N, C-alpha and C positions, 0 to 999 in steps of 0.2 A: 611641540615646543614645551619644555619644562619651565615652571616658574615657582618661586617661593613668595610671590606677592601677597598671597592670602594668609601667610603664616603670622600669627600674633607677634612673634619676636621681630619680624621684618617691619610690621606696621608701627612698632613702638616709637613714640615721638622722639626719644633721644637719638636713636639710630637714624631716623629720618632727618633730623636736624644735622647730624654729622655728615650724612650723604649729601645734603643740600650744600653744606659749606665746602666740601671737598670736590664737588663736581662743578663743571662749567669753568669759564675763564681759563681755558687751556688745560684743565685737569680732568682726569677720568678716574673714578674710584669705584671699586667693586668689593663686595663681601667675598671671602675666599675660605675654602677649607671645611672644617668640621661643621660649622653652622649650616652650610649648604648641603653637605653630605647627609647629616642627620635629619634635616627637614625633608629631604627626598625619601629617606628611609623610614619616616614616621617615628623617629626617635627624639628624645629630649635634646634641646639645644642649650648649651652652656655659654662659654665664651664666644664672642663674635669678633673675628679678625677681619681686617680690611686691608686691601691692596690698592695702591694708588700710583699714578704716573707722576704725581707731585714729588719734588725732592723734600727731604725732611725740614729744611728751613722754611719752605713754603707751607708745609703742613702746620708747623708751629705758628707761623704768622697768621694764617687763616683761623686757626683755633683760638688764638688770643683775641683777634678782632671780633670773633663771635661770642666771646665771653666764656670760652671753655678753657680748661687747664691742660696744656701740653707738658708731658714729662718725657725727657729724652732718655728712655730706658735702654735703648740699644741703637743709638743714633749712628754709630759707625757701621752698622749693618742696615741702616735705613729705617729703624723702628722707633716710632714715637707713640707713647701711650697718651691718648686724649681722654680726659675725664669730662664728660658732659652731664651736668646735673647729677653728679654722684656715681655715674656708671662709666666704667673704663672700657675703652676700645683700643686694641693694638692696631696701629696704622703703619704699614710698611711699604716703602717705595719699591716699585718693580726692580728686580735685580737679576743679574747673571753672575754665576761664579767665575772668578778669574783663577782662583786656586783654592782647593779645599784640603783641610786637615782636621778630621774629626768634627767636633761641634763648631770649630772656628773656620772661617772662610774669608778669603779676600773677594770682595764683590764690587761690581760697578753698577751704578744705577742706570735705569733705562726706561723705555716707554713701550717695549714690545711684550705684549701679553703672552704670546706663545713661548717666548724665551723664558719668561718668568715661570710659566707652568712647567716647562721641561726641566727646571732645576729642582722641582719638588720631588718627594720620594715616591708616593703611591698615586695611582690614577684617581682613586676616589677622594684623595685629599687635595686635588688640584682643580676642583670645580669652582667657578665664579658665579656670582649673581650680580647683575648690573643695577643701576639706579631704579629701574622699574621692576626688579625682581626676576628678570629673565635669566635662566641658567645658561651659562656659556661653558662648553666642554671642548677643550683643545687637545686632550690626550686620551680620550676614550673612557673616561670615568663613568659616564652614564650607562654605557653598556655593561661595565663591570659591576655596577650597583645592581642592575637587573639580574645578573647571573650569580651574584654573591662572590665575585672574583676579587681577590686582593692581589694586585699586580704592581710591580715596580714600573716607573716611567722609563722608557728606553731600555738600556741593558741593565739587568739586575745587578750584575757584578760591579758595574761602574757606580751605580747608586750606592751600593754597600761600601765600597772602598772609600767613598767620599766621607762616610761616617758609619762606623761599624755598628752603632746603636740601631741602625736601620734593620738589622737582622731581627732584633727583638721587637721593633715596631712592626715588622712584617707579620710576625706571629701574634702580636698583640691585636692588630687590626683584623687578622683572621679570626681570633677568638671573639671579637665583638661583631664583625660584619661579614665574615666569610661563610661560604657554604660548600659542601662537597669536599674535594681535595684542595690543598693549597696549590697555588700556581707552580708548575713544575720547574720553570726557570728560576723562580725565586727560591725554591727549595734547594736546587743544585748550587746556586750561588751562595746560599747560607751555609751549606756544608763546606764548600771550598774556602770560605772566608771566616769560618766560625772562630778560629784562633785569634782573629782581630778583636773579639769581644774582651780578651784578656787585657787589652790596652786601655779600656774604658775605665773611668772613675767608678768606684763602688756606688756612689750616690746616684749616678745616672742609671746604672744597671738595676738597682733596687727600685728606683722610681718607676722604671718601665715595667719591671716584673710585677710590681704592686698593681699597676693599671691592668696588666694582663690578667692577674688573678682576681680582679674585681669584675671581670666580665660575667654575664649571666651563666654561661657554661664554658669554661676554658678547657674542658677535657680534651677536645680534639686538637686544639693548639698545643697543649702539653704533650699529647701523644706524638705529634709530628716533631716537636722540639726534642723529645727523647729519642726518636728514631734517627734524627739527623745528628745527634750528639751535641746539639746546642744547649740542651738543658743541663747536661753534665758539665759543660764549660762554666755556666753561670751559677749552677747549684750542684756542685759535686756531691753534696750530702744525699742527693736523690738517687745516685747511681746504683747503690745496692738496695735501697729501701723501696724505690719505685713509686709509681703514680696510680697503682691499681685501686687505691682507696678513694680517689677523687670522684669517679662517677657515682659511687654510693653516697658520698657526701652531697653532691649536687642534687641527687634524687631526694635526700632527706631535707635539704634546704627547701626544695619545692613543696614537699609534703607538709612540713611544719611551718612554712612561711618565714624561715630564717633569712635575714638579709645576707647577701654575698659578703663574705668576710675573707679578705686576702690572707690574713695571718692564720686563720683556721684552715684554709686550703693548703697553705704552706706546711702547717703542722701535719697534715695528712700525707705529706710527701717526704718528710725527713725523720730520721731516727729520734725518738724522744729522750735523748741523753743530754744532760745539761752542759757537759763539756763541749760536745759537738755543736750544740745550738749557741752557746756563748761565743765560740769561734766564728760561727756563721754570722752572728749579729755584729761582731766586731769587723769582720771582713766586708760586710755589705753596708756598714755604717747605719745600722738601725737607730731609730730614735730611742731614747731611754725607755719610753713607754712600750715600744715594740719589743725591745730586748727583754724587759721585765715580764711582759706577758708570755713570751715564748719560754722563758726560764720557769715561770710559774706553771706553765703547761707541763714542762719536763719533770718538775718535782711533784706534781699533783698525784695523789694516790689513785689507783683504780678503785672503783666502787662496785660492790656486788649488787645485783638486782634486788635482793631482799633487804637492802639497807633501809632502815626506818627513816622517816622524815626528821626525827630528832637527831639521829646520828649524822644525817646529811648536813643539817644546820651546823653541827659541831665541826665537821670537816671543812665546810665552807668558811667558817670563822677562823679556823686554824691555818688553812692553806690559801684562802682568798678565793673570791668568786671567779676572776678571769681564767685562771689556769684550770680550776675544777670544771667550769662550764665547757671549756674547750675539750677536756678529757672526756666528759660525759657525752658531748655531742658526737665526737669521733667514734666513741664506743657504740653509741646508738646507731650511727650511720653504718658502721660495720655489721652490727647485728641485723639491721634491716636488709642489707645486701645479701647476707647469708640466708635469711629467712626467705627472700625472694627466690633463692635457688633450691628451696624445699627443705631447709634445715629447721625442723620443728622445735628443737631446743632454742635455736636463735630467735624464733618467733616469740617465745615466752620471755627471753632475755630482752628483746626489743621493747616489749610492753613495759617491763620494769624500768628499763633505762629511760623510756619516754616520760614516765612519771617523774623520775629523779631529775632529768634535764629540765623539765618544765618548772619544777620547784626551784632549781638552782637559778634559772633565768630570772625568776621574780623575787629572789632572796635579796634582802637589804641588810647590810651589816648593822647589828644593834650596837648602841652606844653603852659602854660600861657606866653604870649609874654612879660610881664612886671613883675618885681620882687620887693621885698622890698628894695633892694639896689638901684633900679632905683628911687624909691620914695624918699629915703634919698638924692640921688644926685640932685633931683629936688627941694631940700630945705626944706623938712619936717624933723624936728628933730627926731632922733632915739627914739623910744618909742612906747607906745600903739597906738598912732595916726597912725603910719605907718601900723600897722596891720588892723586897721579899714578901712583905705583907700584902702589897698590891697584887703580886703574882698569885699568892694563895687565894685571895678573894676572887680574882678573875677565874681561877680554875673552878672554884665552887659555883660561881655564877654560870659558867659555861656548862658544867655538869648538870645544873638545874634546868637546862634548856633555856637559859637566859631569863628565867622567871623570877629569880631573887631580885627584889626591888631595893631601892636605896636604904630603906629602914632595916630590911633584913640583913643587908650587907654591913650596915653600921653596927648592928647587934653582933655580928660575927667578928667585926673589927675589935669590939670590946673584949670578946673572948680571946682573940689572938694576942691582944695587948696583955691580958692577964696571964696567958700562958708563957709570955716572954719576960715576965717580971719575977 
């Protein structure tokens, strides 16, 4: 018998209070999904979702009576977010699908735990833990955890046609939790239904891909996505560029202790051309920050291994750290991969790039000691001339390796003023 009763998150007082409130008096409530799965796999637990036989109105009433705050975040689908002493829990009434169409579905509420489990997507996501922490498995999820199998519940094709995003979820969970080869039936169904991915909103596709790319090592999942044609559907930019650089990047991350970076991994798979990346960012509805970082990467110059620290600082100031650091890390990962194959020139290149990447990672943009306001105060009339003088002073400051201080720049300002009179 499996249990999560000893897990610190399970014993946490706010969860215990919620379970006390929602169990008994005709109601049964269990923890479901990711918290149970991750606890059994020895992985960190984030959000805690709860399933209950109580209808939403009863959940709301009990929560209020207990001094908790219920928020009807998805009440038409049976979901109430209950806030207990500042911590949120999603509480969802047991459901069965009457009709499904993408992320939207017509459901009816029920009290049948097996029926609720069978409407979920993957076996490892349909594990429950009862009030005592005992794990309840109605679809074979425990066995699949033991073997590292990511498998759809029931017929894979049926699960996928209910919501085509489940194709990406299949590969995402394989990246995080799978071992060996992906489930054969899931692969076949993904191939047959991959065009359904084109019907999904860009936001949903990118959100799922970002989670997949955040896995410790998504290499195998990306390989299978490429072989099945799924990757080409969602990221056509990768079709001719390929994913060969990803394993070397993962190895470099492990060696240097870099945190998994979905955008850096994406950059390893797509051509570094600003027009292509701008189109991709617009298609996938990147955030402004994500778009700007990818475009900065595309415009960042390559850096020679013999580049001095002073020259690197100048490049970082002119082109920005985010794009430069991405460019350096990808170049370093590529050099290390070639060195591992016996390329002696690549070994020397990797050593130089390692130094530069480390310096870039710790670089902080210096603040120009003098401003346009200072120039106006010095007697230069507001207008275009102020900008020209400021640009000239900034160039001199940068060329000095940012060593010119305010006094030195003020003296040069006086010279520039004299030259213009």
